[in-house]
Steps between C-alpha positions, in 0.01 A plus 500: 500500500125535435483313170718367231363547135633247246396545139819553305752282338771761470622817681246745642606856409234735647208505737240785545209552745188654345432853661210358704710212619257233396713355218868418452649466150831334422692437183794280382745399248278192411311729380174563676308743715298360789252683706409381855216573737680633820212379733494140385823486310323322218627561154255726320641531157810420281582712205695318236474658146870570427830324447760702686610577858288720710746727697273725696132562581318804637139570593347840403428716812117415471568134451310484178796423277822296522807583291790257423843541349653229293818392336811288556774312305380147581238481216592456131234762408480772764264789540599817689142614581262622767155351528197632689199303628158585633512344851129415502469307174869438432462620143800645333470882467823596331849379392784764482788427271738795507786355714801348335606272790348330795261712707643483852260719694165672474344757727159671495469867599317564816189623315513200263510728188856397389722195498876522505715203378872444520692255274824341395493742204618774757174706451202592718171519305199692621152380393148652515288244671176608336622481133820307565682748269874546565541850666876528529828304502753582772862432405829540696570176673796300348390165612192299584230685701409274795222697667284807443299659787257793515524736803187497710394841363556386151727792406817296462621161380810329629682241293791278598731320267779245471709807403516567879305821490158627597331766284212724617254635235243774494160349394358831377782568250656160477843646554784381724519670841816331636732203500571327820844310520681327781426130458797285414293229336178439296192665668226245520236680710357837585203631702357836606394561855127542549534883523738510198778670694747211487607244241671178612707290262668161517783357282620148425798530750257509801506881552200711568511879475 
């Protein structure tokens, strides 16, 4: 172990390296987002302007923005939102409100022009990252969407769900390409190979396909 970073009073849900590797962001149920210098491991910034759980964080490909997905059932007043910050000034750029349940995962397109979000409301939402307008809503999953991932070429999105399926979507037409089945339990993780030719998935019963 190189270093242990202790800043939170509750569960840590997500960590993400900046694209240049110089910063590490983490988020928690507490709620808070902390940003660390990876050379000195000093705390650079703490973002605390909300009152609900931070489930997931993701840097834009150029490292200039950080997006976070929110929502849980532990707060009396909950917000199922996405927030985006400028990572130089840490000013809030936008707040996105369309989801009807906790935002479980977010993923930037490889060119940084779009953001995909998956939620407990069983939808995937696609956002324009210049205007933050909602471009499309992808429906089909029958349970919480746990992860959404862009292919390296950006021409497909894969989504996995607690409904035990993976869906592959065309990012030009936003139509469903195929449904992958075979897992016997909730799928909690997916990832494309670097060349985009393979997709790996993992479920709650310790099986990887």
